[in-house]
C-alpha positions in Angstrom: 54.8 -96.8 -60.7 52.4 -95.0 -58.4 52.4 -91.2 -58.4 53.8 -89.4 -55.4 51.3 -88.8 -52.6 50.2 -85.2 -51.9 52.2 -83.3 -49.3 51.4 -84.4 -45.8 50.3 -81.9 -43.2 51.7 -83.4 -39.9 54.8 -85.2 -38.8 53.2 -88.6 -38.1 51.7 -88.6 -41.6 55.1 -87.8 -43.1 56.8 -90.5 -41.2 54.1 -93.0 -42.2 54.6 -92.1 -45.9 58.4 -92.6 -45.5 57.9 -96.0 -43.9 55.4 -97.0 -46.6 57.9 -96.2 -49.3 60.6 -98.3 -47.6 58.3 -101.2 -47.0 57.0 -101.0 -50.6 60.5 -101.2 -52.0 61.4 -104.2 -49.8 58.2 -106.0 -50.7 58.8 -105.4 -54.4 62.3 -106.8 -54.1 61.1 -110.0 -52.4 58.3 -110.5 -55.0 60.8 -110.0 -57.8 63.1 -112.6 -56.3 60.2 -115.1 -56.0 59.2 -114.5 -59.6 62.8 -115.0 -60.8 63.1 -118.2 -58.9 59.8 -119.5 -60.3 60.9 -118.7 -63.8 64.2 -120.5 -63.3 62.3 -123.7 -62.3 60.0 -123.4 -65.3 62.8 -122.9 -67.8 64.8 -125.8 -66.5 61.7 -128.0 -66.7 61.2 -126.9 -70.3 64.8 -127.7 -71.1 64.2 -131.2 -69.5 67.2 -130.7 -67.2 66.4 -132.7 -64.1 69.4 -131.7 -62.1 68.9 -128.0 -62.7 65.2 -128.2 -62.1 65.8 -129.9 -58.7 68.2 -127.3 -57.5 66.1 -124.4 -58.9 63.0 -125.9 -57.2 64.9 -125.9 -53.8 65.8 -122.3 -54.2 62.3 -121.3 -55.3 60.6 -123.1 -52.4 63.0 -121.3 -50.1 62.2 -117.9 -51.6 58.5 -118.5 -51.6 58.5 -119.7 -48.0 60.5 -116.6 -46.9 58.1 -114.3 -48.7 55.2 -116.0 -46.9 56.8 -115.8 -43.5 57.3 -112.0 -44.0 53.6 -111.6 -44.9 54.3 -110.6 -48.5 52.5 -113.6 -49.9 49.5 -115.2 -48.2 50.3 -118.7 -46.9 47.7 -120.4 -49.1 49.1 -118.5 -52.2 52.6 -119.6 -51.3 51.5 -123.2 -50.7 49.7 -123.2 -54.1 52.8 -121.9 -55.9 55.1 -124.5 -54.2 52.6 -127.3 -55.0 52.4 -126.4 -58.7 56.2 -125.9 -59.1 56.9 -129.2 -57.3 54.4 -131.0 -59.6 56.1 -129.6 -62.7 59.6 -130.5 -61.5 58.6 -134.0 -60.5 57.0 -134.5 -64.0 60.3 -133.4 -65.5 62.3 -135.8 -63.3 60.1 -138.7 -64.3 60.5 -138.0 -68.0 
């Protein structure tokens, strides 16, 4: 975790620091949800469970798209993650 910032000297700087803390916490929560969804897809693919990987993929794509829409992930980054996950899930479905 990052260290606390030094004491601010004016009201607008204090408010900006408060807002940054809230935003940081929200962004961390969304990123964590995305990482968990990706991990769920990868574990179901490794277990060769086609049904579970299909449902996990649907949830992961939804989480990644939401993070991209909120500006937490860049759209190309989100697209790349979705593409790679879909490719892995489809390979599991074929096998």
